[in-house]
C-alpha positions in Angstrom: 3.0 58.4 -23.9 1.0 55.6 -25.5 4.1 53.7 -26.4 5.4 53.9 -22.9 2.1 52.6 -21.5 2.1 49.8 -24.1 5.6 48.8 -23.1 4.8 48.8 -19.4 1.7 46.7 -20.1 3.7 44.2 -22.2 6.4 43.9 -19.6 3.8 43.4 -16.9 2.0 40.7 -18.8 5.2 38.9 -19.8 6.6 38.9 -16.2 3.3 37.3 -15.1 3.7 34.7 -17.8 7.3 34.1 -16.7 6.2 33.7 -13.1 3.5 31.3 -14.2 6.0 29.3 -16.2 8.4 29.2 -13.2 5.6 28.0 -11.0 4.7 25.3 -13.5 8.4 24.1 -13.5 8.4 24.0 -9.7 5.1 22.1 -9.7 6.5 19.6 -12.3 9.6 19.1 -10.1 7.3 18.4 -7.1 5.3 15.9 -9.1 8.5 14.1 -10.1 9.7 14.0 -6.5 6.3 12.7 -5.3 6.4 10.0 -8.1 9.8 8.9 -7.0 8.6 8.6 -3.4 5.6 6.6 -4.5 7.8 4.2 -6.4 9.8 3.7 -3.2 6.8 2.8 -1.1 5.1 0.4 -3.6 6.0 -3.3 -3.5 8.7 -4.1 -6.1 9.2 -7.3 -8.1 11.6 -8.8 -5.6 9.1 -8.2 -2.7 6.3 -9.6 -4.7 8.3 -12.8 -5.4 9.1 -13.2 -1.7 5.5 -12.6 -0.7 4.3 -15.2 -3.3 6.7 -17.8 -1.9 5.6 -16.9 1.6 1.9 -17.3 0.5 2.6 -20.8 -0.8 4.4 -21.8 2.4 1.8 -20.1 4.6 -1.1 -22.0 3.0 0.8 -25.3 2.9 1.7 -25.0 6.7 -1.9 -24.1 7.5 -3.3 -27.1 5.6 -0.7 -29.6 7.1 -1.1 -28.1 10.6 -4.8 -28.9 10.7 -4.7 -32.3 9.1 -6.6 -34.9 11.1 -7.5 -32.4 13.8 -11.0 -31.6 14.9 -12.1 -28.5 16.7 -12.4 -24.8 16.0 -9.6 -22.7 14.8 -9.2 -19.1 15.9 -10.6 -16.9 13.1 -11.2 -13.3 12.8 -13.7 -13.7 9.9 -17.0 -15.4 10.2 -17.0 -19.0 8.9 -19.1 -18.1 5.8 -16.7 -15.4 4.7 -13.7 -17.7 5.4 -15.2 -20.4 3.1 -15.9 -17.8 0.5 -12.2 -16.7 0.6 -11.0 -20.3 0.5 -13.0 -20.9 -2.7 -11.4 -17.9 -4.3 -14.2 -15.5 -3.6 -13.8 -11.9 -2.5 -14.4 -10.3 0.8 -17.3 -7.9 1.2 -16.7 -4.5 -0.2 -16.8 -2.9 3.2 -13.8 -5.0 4.4 -11.9 -4.5 1.2 -12.3 -0.8 1.4 -10.6 -0.8 4.8 -7.5 -2.3 3.3 -6.9 -0.2 0.2 -4.3 2.3 -0.7 -4.9 5.7 0.9 -7.2 4.3 3.6 -6.4 4.4 7.3 -6.6 1.1 9.2 -8.7 1.5 12.3 -7.4 0.3 15.7 -9.6 -2.9 15.7 -8.4 -4.1 12.4 -4.8 -3.2 13.3 -5.2 -5.2 16.4 -6.0 -8.3 14.3 -2.9 -7.8 12.2 0.0 -10.3 12.5 3.7 -9.3 12.1 5.5 -11.1 9.3 8.0 -13.7 10.3 11.7 -12.7 10.6 12.6 -15.1 7.8 10.6 -12.9 5.4 12.3 -9.7 6.4 15.7 -11.3 5.8 14.8 -11.9 2.2 13.3 -8.4 1.6 15.2 -5.3 0.6 15.4 -2.5 3.2 12.0 -1.1 4.0 11.2 2.7 3.6 11.8 4.6 6.8 8.6 5.1 8.9 6.7 2.2 7.3 5.7 -1.2 8.6 4.6 -4.5 7.0 1.7 -6.4 8.6 -0.4 -9.3 7.6 -4.2 -9.0 7.6 -5.8 -12.3 6.7 -4.7 -13.1 3.2 -3.0 -9.7 2.6 0.4 -8.2 3.3 0.0 -4.5 3.8 2.6 -1.7 4.0 1.5 1.1 6.2 2.9 4.3 7.6 3.7 3.3 11.2 2.5 6.5 12.9 -0.8 7.1 11.0 -1.6 3.5 9.9 -2.3 4.8 6.4 -2.2 2.0 3.8 0.6 2.5 1.2 0.4 -0.8 -0.7 -1.4 -4.1 -0.5 -0.4 -7.6 -1.7 -2.8 -10.5 -1.7 -1.5 -13.9 -0.8 -2.8 -16.6 -3.1 -2.8 -20.4 -2.4 -1.4 -22.7 -5.1 
């Protein structure tokens, strides 16, 4: 009788361990699948090169466009913050936190975004389905189109 109870207990415990092991394998498979999806949504080397070239063109055009002209430019940032950025400084933490992976861009900030030129899209690989590339000030941001959740951020830098 004791042997029978012992065998039943061992079988019960081992089946629980086997179930836990199977759950662990399924969890690992899900983590791998999620990692593959993350790699697909992050900017790759080719995209970063295209964005770097675009940043150089963007800043060159902006400088040459305003040469010899007086008057105010349309800006979404206050002049002090704009100067700070131009000197290589950082934006205030509150603004930076709005444009970081995992954050959701609010409607006001999304309204300030500019679409990238068609010439940039022609040099980029196909974009993941359901995502959108936008430019916010000196950053190119990949977001989920429906929710505006930030997937990746690339900062444009002048030469």
